[in-house]
PAMITI-426283 format. One record per residue (C-alpha): y, z, x; residue in three letters. Coordinates in steps of 0.001 Angstrom, whole numbers, plus 500000, padded with zeros to 6 digits. Layout:
BEGIN
   north      up    east   aa
       Y       Z       X  ALA
...
This chain:
BEGIN
   north      up    east   aa
  081155  705252  365427  MET
  080461  702183  363211  LYS
  083364  700519  365018  LYS
  081967  701091  368430  GLN
  078547  699885  367491  LEU
  080030  696787  365987  ILE
  082011  696231  369165  SER
  078909  696401  371217  ALA
  077019  694008  368884  ILE
  080069  691571  369112  LEU
  079932  691828  372926  CYS
  076322  690933  373009  ASP
  076669  688105  370660  ILE
  079446  686793  372986  GLY
  077126  687302  375887  LEU
  074623  685200  374018  TYR
  076974  682572  373159  LEU
  078100  682482  376668  LEU
  074763  682378  378450  GLN
  072943  680051  375954  PHE
  075427  677820  374379  LEU
  078632  677472  376498  LEU
  077285  677527  380064  ILE
  074430  675205  379304  PRO
  076835  672853  377763  ALA
  079311  672864  380783  ILE
  076520  672490  383286  SER
  072773  672622  382499  PHE
  072063  672998  386389  LYS
  073400  676375  386395  LEU
  070703  677764  384065  VAL
  067846  675845  385470  THR
  068197  676252  389258  GLY
  066149  678989  390897  ASP
  068926  681366  392387  HIS
  071673  680139  390125  GLU
  070359  680973  386861  MET
  069731  684605  388110  ILE
  073225  684879  389274  VAL
  074609  683455  385876  VAL
  072433  685962  383965  LEU
  073582  688765  386028  CYS
  077227  688217  386503  LEU
  077824  687201  382852  THR
  075836  690287  381710  THR
  077934  692635  384074  ILE
  081243  691008  383186  ILE
  080683  691180  379343  VAL
  079118  694650  379459  THR
  081856  696073  381669  MET
  084564  694835  379355  VAL
  082728  696243  376283  GLY
  082093  699640  378151  VAL
  085789  699969  379413  ILE
  087470  698778  376094  PHE
  085014  699753  373305  PHE
  082034  702062  373955  THR
  079911  703488  376732  ASP
  077211  704873  374383  ARG
  073936  703641  375484  LEU
  072529  703793  372013  ARG
  075088  701236  370870  HIS
  074059  698797  373553  TRP
  070466  699493  372933  LEU
  070909  698467  369133  LEU
  072996  695431  370136  ALA
  070307  694419  372582  LEU
  068047  693970  369635  ILE
  070398  691467  368178  ILE
  070788  689684  371397  TYR
  066984  689354  371954  VAL
  066542  687990  368193  LEU
  069291  685317  368848  LEU
  067459  684151  372124  ILE
  064182  683937  369863  PHE
  065993  681945  367369  LEU
  067579  679430  369748  TYR
  067450  679028  373717  SER
  067767  675673  375140  PRO
  064687  674161  376517  LEU
  064075  675079  380126  TYR
  067285  677386  380081  ALA
  066585  680340  382458  TYR
  062913  679229  382911  ASP
  062168  680520  379492  ILE
  058789  679101  378648  GLY
  058367  677581  382209  VAL
  055155  678274  384099  ILE
  055556  677570  387799  ASN
  052479  679154  389440  LEU
  051584  676470  391759  THR
  051792  676832  395425  LEU
  054102  673799  396089  ASP
  056850  675055  393607  GLY
  057505  671603  392414  LEU
  055056  671368  389555  THR
  056466  673329  386416  ALA
  055369  672858  382873  ARG
  056648  674159  379540  TYR
  054323  676412  377495  ASP
  055534  677755  374262  PRO
  053323  680755  374334  GLY
  054814  681628  377798  PHE
  058279  681618  376073  ARG
  058079  685182  375096  TYR
  057293  686304  378472  PHE
  060508  684833  379637  GLY
  062508  686295  376816  ILE
  060990  689691  377608  LEU
  061914  689385  381207  LEU
  065679  688459  380286  ILE
  065674  691555  377853  ALA
  064586  693892  380415  PHE
  067079  692420  383025  LEU
  070011  692979  380576  VAL
  068670  696413  379550  LEU
  068715  697446  383180  PHE
  072245  696124  383805  LEU
  073686  697537  380627  GLN
  072086  700943  381177  SER
  073251  701018  384799  ALA
  076784  700231  383695  ILE
  076820  702771  380938  CYS
  075546  705407  383545  LEU
  078297  704481  385997  ILE
  081026  704717  383428  ALA
  079729  708101  382365  LYS
  079617  709313  385757  LEU
  083240  708167  386518  ILE
  084591  709651  383307  ARG
  082810  712866  384245  TYR
  084270  713011  387653  HIS
  087834  712106  386285  GLN
  087502  715016  383848  ASN
  086338  717374  386556  LYS
  089344  716305  388740  GLN
  091712  716871  385700  LYS
  090242  720272  385113  MET
  090753  721261  388819  LYS
  094331  720077  388887  THR
  095326  722012  385607  THR
  093264  725149  386648  GLY
  090977  725044  383507  GLU
  087468  725973  383541  ARG
């Protein structure tokens, strides 16, 4: 149990390092473009979570506890303008954007909900696949 929780926490720490340190260091454009940043957030979250669910734990409670650590890390450090955290872009032309530290919390909350949704969906899909596999195994062995 503790090993699984630690594995989920390490996966989310790795996800944070990938999304907020490695990818911005390689190409900051990937985390500031409109569509690119959503793709980067979603793909990295899906890949890291799938690896964690397949090899370590598919328990949602472990991923929920790990998400708390992930969000705390984002509060501690996130590059300026990365994933539009703290950026207000409410003008009609779409070209005028400004940074507001107070709006930063809203951006972090949106990212937390996105990661929560993706991780929950992956855990649910993994549970359904395992349930179906167990049901098939019981059919082939003739057990009830």
